[in-house]
C-alpha positions in Angstrom: 27.9 12.9 173.6 30.2 12.5 177.1 31.1 15.7 178.9 35.1 14.5 178.6 34.7 14.0 174.7 33.2 17.4 174.5 35.6 19.1 177.2 38.5 17.6 175.5 37.9 18.8 171.7 36.8 22.0 172.6 40.1 22.5 174.6 41.7 21.1 171.4 39.8 23.6 169.1 40.7 26.9 171.7 44.1 26.0 171.9 45.0 25.9 168.4 43.0 28.6 167.3 45.1 31.6 167.6 48.1 30.2 165.7 46.2 27.8 163.1 43.0 29.2 162.6 43.5 31.4 160.1 45.6 29.2 158.4 42.2 26.8 158.3 40.2 30.1 157.3 42.5 30.5 154.4 42.8 27.6 153.0 38.8 26.5 153.2 38.2 29.7 151.5 40.4 28.7 148.9 39.1 25.6 148.5 35.9 26.6 147.9 36.8 29.7 145.6 36.0 32.4 148.5 38.0 35.2 146.5 41.1 36.5 149.0 39.6 39.9 148.7 37.4 38.5 151.4 39.6 36.3 153.6 38.8 37.9 156.6 35.0 37.6 156.5 33.3 34.9 158.2 32.6 31.6 155.8 28.8 31.7 154.4 28.0 28.1 156.4 28.9 26.6 159.3 32.5 24.2 159.4 34.0 22.6 161.9 37.9 21.3 160.0 39.7 18.7 162.4 43.5 20.0 162.4 44.5 17.2 160.8 46.8 16.3 157.7 45.9 12.2 157.1 42.0 12.4 155.6 42.0 8.9 156.0 38.9 8.6 158.3 37.5 11.7 157.5 33.7 11.9 156.6 32.6 14.9 154.4 29.1 16.3 155.0 28.0 19.0 152.4 24.4 19.9 152.8 22.7 22.5 150.1 18.9 23.7 150.9 18.6 24.1 146.8 19.6 20.5 146.1 16.1 19.4 146.0 12.4 20.5 145.2 10.3 17.4 145.3 6.6 17.9 146.3 6.1 14.7 147.6 3.6 13.3 145.4 5.4 13.8 141.8 8.5 11.9 140.4 11.4 12.1 143.2 14.3 12.0 140.8 12.8 14.9 138.2 13.2 17.0 141.7 16.9 17.2 141.6 18.9 20.5 140.5 22.2 19.2 138.7 23.8 22.0 138.8 23.8 22.2 142.4 24.5 18.6 143.1 27.6 19.3 140.7 28.6 21.8 143.1 28.3 19.6 146.0 30.1 17.1 144.7 33.0 19.1 143.9 33.4 21.2 147.3 32.8 17.8 149.4 35.8 15.8 147.2 38.1 18.9 148.0 37.3 18.7 151.7 37.5 15.0 151.8 41.4 15.1 150.1 42.6 18.3 150.3 43.0 19.5 146.2 41.8 21.9 145.0 41.7 20.5 141.1 39.7 17.6 139.5 43.3 16.6 138.6 44.5 16.6 141.8 41.4 15.3 143.3 41.2 12.2 141.6 45.2 11.5 141.5 44.5 11.4 145.2 42.0 9.4 144.9 43.4 6.6 142.4 46.4 6.5 143.7 45.1 5.3 147.0 45.0 1.9 145.4 47.2 2.3 142.5 50.1 4.0 142.1 50.3 6.8 139.1 46.7 6.8 139.2 44.8 6.2 136.6 45.3 5.5 132.8 43.4 4.9 129.7 42.3 0.9 129.9 41.8 0.8 133.6 38.2 0.1 134.4 36.1 2.4 136.8 33.1 0.6 138.5 30.2 2.4 140.4 28.0 0.3 142.6 24.6 2.1 142.7 21.5 0.8 145.3 18.3 0.3 143.0 16.4 -2.4 144.8 13.3 -1.0 144.6 13.4 -1.1 140.3 11.7 -4.2 140.0 8.7 -3.6 138.5 9.7 -2.4 134.5 12.0 -0.4 132.4 9.9 2.4 131.5 7.7 2.5 134.9 9.1 3.2 138.6 7.0 3.0 141.9 9.0 6.0 143.0 10.6 3.8 146.2 13.4 5.5 147.0 16.4 4.5 144.6 19.8 5.7 143.1 19.4 9.0 141.1 21.4 10.2 138.0 22.6 13.4 139.2 25.2 12.5 141.7 26.7 9.9 139.1 26.8 12.6 136.4 28.6 15.1 138.6 31.2 12.4 139.6 31.7 11.0 135.5 31.8 15.0 134.9 34.8 15.4 137.5 36.7 12.4 136.0 36.3 13.5 132.1 37.2 16.8 133.1 40.6 15.2 133.5 41.1 12.8 130.9 39.1 9.8 132.0 37.6 7.7 128.8 33.7 7.0 129.5 33.8 3.8 128.2 36.4 2.6 130.9 32.9 3.3 133.4 30.2 0.8 134.1 27.7 1.8 136.4 26.0 -1.5 138.2 23.6 -3.3 140.6 23.5 -6.5 140.2 20.9 -8.1 142.6 19.7 -11.9 142.1 18.5 -14.2 144.7 18.4 -17.7 144.5 14.7 -18.3 143.7 15.4 -16.2 140.3 13.9 -12.9 140.8 15.7 -10.0 139.8 16.1 -5.8 139.7 16.6 -4.0 136.9 18.3 -0.6 135.7 15.1 1.4 134.8 15.0 4.2 131.9 14.8 7.1 134.3 18.2 6.3 135.4 20.5 5.6 132.8 19.0 8.1 130.4 20.3 11.2 131.8 23.8 9.5 132.1 24.0 8.1 128.5 22.1 11.4 126.8 25.5 13.1 128.5 28.0 10.2 127.9 26.9 7.5 125.9 29.8 5.0 126.2 29.1 4.6 130.0 28.2 0.9 130.3 25.3 -0.6 132.5 25.3 -3.8 134.1 22.3 -5.5 135.7 19.6 -8.3 135.1 16.2 -8.0 133.5 16.0 -6.8 129.9 16.5 -3.0 129.9 17.8 -1.8 126.5 21.7 -1.6 127.1 22.0 -3.1 129.8 24.6 -6.0 130.0 23.4 -8.8 131.9 25.8 -9.1 134.7 28.8 -12.8 135.0 29.7 -14.0 138.2 32.9 -15.7 139.0 35.3 -15.2 136.6 38.0 -15.5 138.5 38.9 -17.2 142.0 39.4 -14.2 143.9 35.7 -13.3 143.5 34.6 -16.2 145.7 33.2 -14.9 148.8 33.1 -17.2 151.3 31.4 -16.6 155.0 32.7 -17.2 158.6 29.6 -17.6 160.1 29.9 -19.5 163.6 27.0 -22.1 162.3 28.5 -23.0 158.7 24.9 -22.8 157.1 26.5 -20.0 154.2 27.6 -21.5 151.3 30.0 -19.6 149.1 29.1 -16.6 147.0 30.5 -15.2 143.6 31.1 -11.0 143.3 30.0 -9.5 139.7 32.9 -10.1 137.0 33.0 -6.2 137.1 34.7 -6.0 139.8 37.5 -8.3 139.1 37.6 -6.3 135.9 37.4 -3.0 137.2 41.0 -1.3 138.9 39.0 1.3 140.9 35.6 0.7 142.6 32.9 3.6 143.4 30.6 2.8 146.6 27.2 4.7 146.0 24.6 3.6 148.9 21.6 5.8 149.8 20.9 7.1 153.3 18.1 5.0 154.6 16.7 2.9 157.5 16.1 -0.9 156.6 13.2 -2.2 158.7 14.1 -1.2 162.3 15.3 -2.3 165.8 13.9 -5.7 165.3 15.0 -6.1 161.6 17.8 -4.9 159.9 18.6 -1.5 161.0 20.0 0.5 158.3 21.3 -0.2 154.8 24.3 2.0 153.6 27.9 1.1 152.1 28.2 -2.3 153.7 24.6 -3.8 152.5 24.8 -2.0 149.4 27.5 -5.1 148.3 24.7 -7.2 148.4 24.1 -6.0 145.2 27.7 -7.4 143.8 26.5 -10.8 145.0 25.4 -13.7 142.3 22.9 -14.8 145.2 21.4 -13.0 147.9 18.8 -15.5 149.6 19.4 -19.0 149.4 17.4 -21.4 151.1 16.6 -22.6 154.7 19.6 -20.9 156.8 21.7 -20.5 153.7 20.7 -17.0 153.8 22.9 -14.2 154.8 20.2 -11.9 156.3 19.3 -14.4 158.8 22.5 -13.2 160.6 21.5 -9.0 159.9 18.3 -9.3 161.2 18.2 -8.4 164.9 15.1 -10.9 165.8 16.5 -13.9 164.3 17.9 -16.8 166.3 21.1 -16.8 164.2 22.3 -13.0 164.9 25.2 -12.5 166.7 26.3 -9.1 167.5 30.1 -10.1 167.0 29.9 -11.3 163.5 28.0 -9.7 160.0 28.5 -11.5 156.9 28.8 -8.1 155.2 32.0 -8.0 156.6 32.8 -10.7 154.9 31.6 -9.5 151.5 33.3 -6.3 151.8 36.5 -7.7 153.0 37.2 -9.4 149.5 39.7 -8.3 147.7 38.4 -7.0 144.8 36.4 -4.1 146.9 38.3 -3.8 149.9 41.7 -2.9 147.4 39.7 -1.5 145.2 37.5 1.2 147.1 39.0 4.3 146.4 35.3 6.2 147.8 32.1 6.1 149.2 29.8 8.7 148.3 26.3 8.5 150.1 23.1 9.6 148.7 21.1 11.5 150.9 19.6 14.1 148.3 16.6 12.6 149.9 17.2 9.3 152.4 14.2 7.1 153.3 13.1 5.6 156.4 12.7 2.1 155.4 14.5 0.3 153.1 11.8 -0.1 150.6 9.6 3.4 151.3 9.0 6.2 149.1 11.9 9.2 149.7 11.5 11.4 152.5 10.5 14.8 151.6 11.4 16.3 155.5 13.5 15.2 158.2 13.2 16.5 161.9 16.4 17.2 162.5 17.4 19.6 159.3 14.0 21.0 159.3 13.4 20.3 155.6 14.9 17.8 153.1 18.0 15.9 153.6 19.6 17.3 150.8 22.9 16.2 151.9 26.0 14.0 150.3 28.6 12.2 152.7 32.3 11.6 151.3 34.8 9.3 152.6 37.4 6.8 152.2 37.0 5.1 155.5 33.8 2.8 154.5 33.3 2.4 158.3 33.7 5.8 159.5 31.2 6.7 156.3 28.5 4.5 157.0 29.0 5.4 161.1 28.2 9.0 160.5 25.2 8.3 158.3 24.2 5.5 160.8 24.3 8.7 163.7 21.8 10.8 161.4 19.4 8.1 161.0 19.2 7.6 165.3 19.2 10.9 165.6 15.6 11.2 164.0 15.0 8.2 165.8 14.6 5.9 163.1 16.3 3.3 165.0 18.0 3.3 168.3 21.6 2.3 169.0 21.1 -1.1 170.3 22.4 -3.4 167.5 23.0 -0.3 164.7 26.6 -0.5 165.5 27.3 -3.7 165.6 28.1 -4.7 161.7 30.8 -1.5 162.1 32.5 -2.7 165.1 33.1 -6.1 163.6 34.2 -4.2 160.2 36.5 -1.8 162.4 37.9 -5.6 164.0 38.7 -6.6 160.6 40.8 -3.6 159.6 38.1 -2.0 157.6 38.3 1.4 159.2 36.9 3.6 162.4 33.7 3.0 164.3 33.4 6.0 166.9 32.7 5.3 170.1 32.7 1.7 171.8 30.0 -1.2 171.5 28.9 -0.4 175.2 28.9 3.3 173.9 28.3 3.6 170.2 28.3 6.0 167.6 29.0 10.1 167.5 26.8 13.1 167.7 26.8 14.9 164.3 24.5 16.9 165.8 26.7 18.6 168.1 28.0 22.2 167.4 30.7 23.3 166.0 30.1 20.4 163.9 32.7 17.8 164.5 33.1 18.2 168.0 31.1 15.4 168.8 33.7 12.6 167.5 36.9 12.1 168.4 38.1 8.9 166.4 36.0 10.1 163.0 37.1 13.6 161.5 33.3 14.9 160.7 33.3 17.7 158.2 29.9 19.1 157.8 29.1 21.9 155.1 25.9 24.2 155.1 25.9 26.1 151.8 
């Protein structure tokens, strides 16, 4: 991070601390349930809170070292502490919205897209990432995939304010033009169904109680690509998105295929799994515009922006929750046991309402870990920013922020980065 940026932010902090520091401290302690009797004690974790009232481009990063305890060989999805994840999700949403109670949290989120918030019968679609679940319903190769625990924590918070679980659909509808498909496996469905049997699952394959996805029930679900070569045919989004009033995007923190491929796979790429067809034949393949070594790649164009810009995603998404409890160093690799930048397991969750900002912060951590370089990693995010979808830190010539600079948050100007280490 350049010296000018660091000096400007530090000067702002020092100048504001005398008058607003106590307010911020009290607000944060109250938000996280710290007794007032301890109001003058230091917080039990390191935190930097920008002094703002609009959280549009705020990204909250909650890390708890006790969230996972994986030994690297057993099944990673069985080594997650549900109670810790529940606390992380609530704290993250409190800090994101500035609201304390579940009722106020969900009102703040739902009312972003629908006046008055949720009412019974309105559907909520949760997009997860199960790209490695392509073997069988009851067997898994332990490649990185969505975890049920963050989904359960979200549903628990919604149920607390009266959301009917029959209104919630969890989906991933990855299908290729050549007919191969992924499934929603037992390990993921089982805990959610046991707690909330009315929650619906939509996905390809033949796993029990999973509804096969349909696509294109309404013209608004058509994704028209603006590729400069005219190679990409229209695709259709899954009907779940049309039926939904609210959408929650839950990507995984992971590198994709490195500097010569697709650098990262985060929130924007997660919605490739909302299409009826992923890879077409020949040049009718969106990936040829995402892989940096492909001749069709353009820094100024990315089909991910066309997908996200569809009104059924753009206008309905109330939250991006990035799952970094493990993260992964390649798209199809196992969960990561340890990250050097954390000195152990990642144990992190990321929260935001600005999809560009959330992806930017997660990309910054992947860059900081040394998994990819800055070159081309942020191209799609600047395309998204130019399309009015959110804020990417930095510029095309100097992209990204510094999530490791302390106090946390001082490594950003455009994004409000809030990190909590419990």
